[in-house]
Every structure is written in structure tokens, then in C-alpha cells.
C-alpha positions in Angstrom: -0.8 11.4 -12.0 -0.9 14.1 -9.2 -3.7 16.7 -8.6 -2.0 19.4 -11.2 -3.0 16.7 -13.8 -6.7 15.9 -13.0 -7.7 18.1 -16.1 -6.0 15.3 -18.1 -8.8 12.7 -19.1 -7.9 9.0 -18.2 -7.1 7.9 -21.5 -4.3 10.4 -21.8 -2.8 9.5 -18.7 -3.0 5.8 -19.9 -1.2 6.7 -23.1 1.3 9.0 -21.4 2.2 6.3 -18.9 2.5 3.7 -21.7 5.0 6.0 -23.9 7.0 6.4 -20.3 6.9 2.8 -20.0 8.1 2.0 -23.1 10.9 4.7 -23.2 11.7 3.0 -19.7 12.0 6.2 -18.0 12.7 5.7 -14.2 10.1 6.5 -11.7 12.2 8.5 -9.6 13.0 10.8 -12.5 9.4 11.6 -12.8 8.7 12.5 -9.1 9.1 16.1 -9.7 6.3 16.2 -12.0 4.1 13.8 -9.8 3.6 11.6 -12.9 4.3 8.4 -10.7 3.1 9.3 -7.3 4.4 7.0 -4.9 2.9 8.4 -1.9 3.0 11.5 0.8 4.5 9.6 3.5 7.0 12.7 4.4 4.2 14.8 5.2 3.8 14.4 9.3 0.0 15.1 9.0 -0.5 12.5 6.4 1.7 10.2 8.2 0.0 10.9 11.2 -3.6 10.0 9.9 -2.3 6.7 8.5 -1.2 5.7 11.4 -4.3 6.4 13.5 -6.4 4.2 11.2 -3.9 1.4 11.5 -3.6 1.6 15.7 -7.5 1.8 15.6 -7.6 -1.2 13.4 -5.5 -3.1 15.4 -7.3 -2.5 18.3 -5.2 0.2 20.2 -2.4 -2.8 20.7 0.4 -2.5 23.2 3.7 -2.3 20.5 6.2 -2.9 22.9 8.7 -5.1 21.8 6.2 -6.6 19.0 7.4 -7.3 15.6 5.4 -4.9 13.0 5.4 -5.2 9.4 4.6 -2.7 6.7 3.9 -3.8 3.1 4.5 -1.3 0.5 6.0 1.8 2.1 6.5 3.7 -1.1 8.6 6.8 -1.1 9.7 7.0 2.7 9.8 4.5 5.8 7.9 7.0 7.6 5.5 4.6 9.4 8.5 2.9 10.7 9.2 5.8 12.9 6.1 6.0 14.6 6.2 2.3 15.2 9.9 2.5 16.7 8.4 5.2 18.6 5.5 3.2 20.2 8.1 0.5 21.1 8.1 -2.0 18.5 11.1 -4.2 19.1 11.5 -4.5 15.0 9.7 -2.9 12.3 10.0 -4.5 8.8 9.1 -2.6 5.6 8.8 -4.7 2.5 8.4 -3.0 -1.0 8.3 -4.3 -4.7 10.9 -1.6 -5.7 13.9 0.3 -3.7 11.5 3.6 -3.6 12.2 5.2 -0.4 14.3 7.8 0.4 17.7 7.3 2.1 18.3 10.9 3.2 18.6 10.9 6.9 17.8 14.5 7.2 14.2 14.0 5.4 13.3 11.6 8.6 15.0 14.1 11.0 12.6 16.5 9.5 9.7 14.3 9.6 10.3 13.3 13.2 10.5 17.2 14.1 7.2 17.4 12.4 5.5 14.5 14.2 7.0 16.2 17.7 5.5 19.4 17.1 2.1 18.0 16.6 2.2 16.4 20.0 2.9 12.6 18.6 5.6 10.3 19.6 8.4 10.4 17.8 12.1 9.3 18.0 15.0 11.6 18.0 16.8 11.5 14.8 20.3 13.4 14.4 20.3 14.8 10.9 24.1 13.5 10.7 22.9 9.9 10.9 23.8 7.7 8.0 21.2 5.5 6.6 22.9 2.5 8.2 22.7 4.3 11.5 19.1 5.1 11.5 17.8 2.0 10.5 19.9 0.1 13.4 19.0 2.5 16.0 15.5 2.7 15.0 15.1 -1.2 14.6 13.9 -0.9 11.0 14.6 -3.3 8.2 13.8 -2.1 4.5 13.5 -5.0 2.3 12.3 -4.4 -1.3 12.1 -7.8 -3.5 8.4 -7.9 -2.8 7.1 -11.9 -2.1 10.6 -13.0 -2.0 11.3 -10.7 1.1 8.3 -12.1 2.9 9.3 -15.6 2.2 12.7 -15.0 3.9 10.9 -14.3 6.9 10.5 -17.1 9.5 7.1 -18.7 10.2 5.0 -17.3 13.4 7.1 -14.4 13.8 5.1 -11.2 12.9 2.6 -9.5 15.2 1.1 -6.7 12.8 0.8 -6.1 9.2 -0.4 -3.0 7.8 -0.8 -1.5 4.3 -2.1 1.5 2.8 -3.5 1.6 -0.8 -1.1 -1.4 -1.8 -2.9 -5.0 -2.0 -4.7 -3.3 -5.0 -1.2 -3.1 -6.9 0.1 -7.0 -6.1 -0.1 -8.5 -9.5 -3.3 -10.6 -9.7 -1.7 -14.1 -9.8 0.4 -13.1 -6.8 -2.5 -12.1 -4.3 -3.5 -15.6 -3.2 0.2 -16.2 -2.9 0.7 -13.0 -0.7 -2.3 -14.0 1.3 -0.5 -17.3 2.0 2.5 -16.0 3.2 0.9 -13.5 5.5 -0.8 -16.6 7.2 2.8 -18.5 7.4 4.5 -15.5 9.2 1.9 -14.3 11.4 1.8 -15.4 15.0 -1.6 -17.1 16.4 -3.5 -14.0 17.5 -1.8 -11.6 14.9 -3.8 -9.0 13.3 -3.8 -7.1 9.8 -5.2 -3.9 8.5 -5.3 -3.2 4.7 -6.6 0.0 3.7 -7.6 -1.0 0.0 -8.4 1.5 -2.8 -10.6 0.2 -5.7 -10.6 3.1 -8.1 -8.8 3.2 -11.0 -5.6 5.2 -10.7 -6.0 7.2 -14.3 -9.5 8.8 -13.6 -10.6 7.8 -10.0 -13.4 5.8 -11.6 -13.5 2.0 -12.6 -11.8 2.7 -16.4 -9.3 -0.2 -15.5 -12.1 -2.8 -16.0 -13.0 -1.6 -19.4 -10.1 -4.0 -20.8 -9.8 -7.8 -20.9 -7.3 -9.8 -19.2 -5.4 -10.1 -22.3 -4.3 -6.8 -22.4 -4.7 -5.3 -18.7 -2.4 -8.6 -17.5 0.0 -8.1 -20.4 4.0 -7.0 -19.2 3.4 -3.5 -20.7 0.3 -2.8 -18.6 1.9 -4.4 -15.4 4.7 -2.1 -15.7 3.5 1.1 -16.8 2.7 2.6 -13.0 -1.3 2.6 -13.4 -1.4 -1.2 -12.8 -3.9 -2.4 -10.0 -5.2 -6.3 -10.1 -8.9 -5.4 -10.5 -9.7 -7.6 -7.8 -13.0 -7.2 -6.4 -13.9 -6.3 -2.8 -15.8 -9.9 -2.2 -12.7 -11.6 -4.0 -10.5 -10.0 -1.8 -12.3 -10.8 1.4 -12.4 -14.6 0.2 -8.7 -14.9 -0.7 -8.1 -13.6 3.1 -10.7 -16.2 4.5 -9.7 -18.8 2.5 -6.2 -18.8 4.2 -8.2 -19.2 7.8 -8.3 -15.7 8.5 -11.4 -13.9 10.3 -12.1 -10.8 8.2 -14.0 -7.9 9.6 -14.5 -5.0 7.0 -14.5 -1.6 8.0 -14.5 2.3 6.6 -16.5 1.4 3.6 -16.7 4.1 0.9 -18.8 4.0 -2.0 -20.0 5.8 -5.1 -23.8 6.7 -5.2 -24.0 5.0 -8.4 -21.5 3.0 -10.7 -19.2 5.4 -12.1 -18.0 3.9 -15.4 -21.0 2.1 -17.1 -21.8 -1.6 -17.2 -21.9 -1.6 -20.9 -18.4 -0.1 -21.3 -16.5 -2.7 -18.9 -15.0 -5.7 -20.5 -17.3 -8.7 -20.6 -15.8 -10.5 -17.3 -16.8 -7.7 -15.2 -20.3 -6.9 -16.5 -21.7 -9.5 -14.4 -20.1 -8.0 -11.2 -22.6 -7.4 -8.1 -23.8 -3.8 -7.7 -21.6 -3.9 -4.2 -18.7 -5.0 -6.0 -18.8 -2.1 -8.5 -19.9 0.5 -5.8 -17.4 0.2 -3.3 -14.4 2.7 -3.8 -12.3 2.0 -0.8 -12.5 0.1 2.6 -10.6 -1.4 5.2 -9.8 -4.9 5.6 -9.0 -6.1 9.5 -7.6 -9.7 9.3 -6.9 -11.8 12.6 -5.8 -15.3 13.3 
């Protein structure tokens, strides 16, 4: 839930989201209440900061004519605007659900905000249709998750980025995703993934309290708080097993394990201190 619900304990949020999932309330109906927050990707300051992180991780590359892939754009394909303005020949934005706004006026406002902050930005007439916006900015929005990636040809991608996305990939699909990224990335391709290991209920490790039989159930997976609970060292190894060189950057840690070991499910009590103390880090992977 959004910042206005910080006073609600984690188990209260869990119960509310399970109730909404059972009632099959669409995520888009809940945006005004910030119950399912799909991102802040219409805020030019936020979009600019995220792209700066990507660009730094990618090594300040020349984007001209390159193919750029973002995983999990969320509520807006805003990163595509900056990729287009930087000269990318093609930008592909892949999500697991159709969540992005298709209102060109939203992107026109964002583009104006980026320009006013001195950032490169495309010119977007508010009269454009969605089809005109995506065609003229060389953007492709796809929302079938892993299936969309499998449709891409091998050795076709130069850059891959994601922000707080990999932790939401279902646990059994993460190795498959890494394998697809290896298949579609050209030799020399680079990736930047910002990964948030905090639970999405109270900002601690409350997600590790549950056994797999509960957490990986269909209800929990679809309730809006699911994370795959793959620990930092495990995620690094998944990428390395596909032949990626992995560099870990911008590591943020708690001073102490935020949820006592004794409260964790048995499978997580034996995790290393490091795997339980890392709250967020950036993975830079290259071939």
C-alpha cells in the first residue's frame, strides 16, 4: 500500500490484499487509493533519477540505433521516452500485465516536465493517438511477460534494464527469465537490474515468515504483494549460471536483520547474515 497506509501493520495489509484478491478487484480500480501501487513513472524527477541509474550502470553508453529493453515498465512506458530521446533505434517494454496508461496527454505532460528539467525529451503533441506515439518514438509495448520475451529473436538486444521488478518474477520462472535474457542479448550486451529485497507489506522480511506451501500458492501469487523471496546470493548465481559476468553495486543494508530469525520459515532461518541484511542492490550483468 502507499505511504498513506504506513500506519497499517504488515499483517493488516496482507489480509486486506488477500480479501481484494478473493473478490477479484482489478488493480486499476485501486490506483486512486494506492492499494496496488504500480510505480511513480509519470513523475519527471523520478523517471529522470531511474534513467540516470540505468545509464550509469550501463557505462554511459552511446544509445544511437541500439535496441533497448525494459522489463516491468508498470503504470507508464516513461523510460521509453528517454530511450527514444537518447537515440535508441528500438525500445521494447515488456510487462506481465497491461498496466500502462495509454493517454498520450500523460506522456506529453511528462515530456514537457523532463524538458523543463534540462533532460533530453521527445516532442509529443497531445493530439497524438497511442499508435502514433509508439510508432513515432519507436516504442513497442508488450504485456505477456516471458511469452513476449520468447518471441524476440536471438542476439537482438543491446541493453536490458529493470527497477524493482526481478523480485516479482515468480520463483520458478526466474531461471527461465535469465535463460531468455541470455538468448536475446547480443555479445557485449549489458543489463542493469535494481532489486528490492524488502517485503512489500512492511518493508522488512515478513514475506519470509511463510512456508513455500503457503507463499507460492495461487492466492498469494496473485494478491499484489508477492515476491519470489530469492535471496541476493541466489539471484546472482542464477545470472552467473547463464554465463553473465555479474557486478553488484549500490548495496543497501539494514543495520540488523529486521525480522527475527526465529520468526522466519524454517527454510530461511539458515540463510547467511548477508542474504538477510541486504535490502536493495543493483545487479550489472554483461556478456
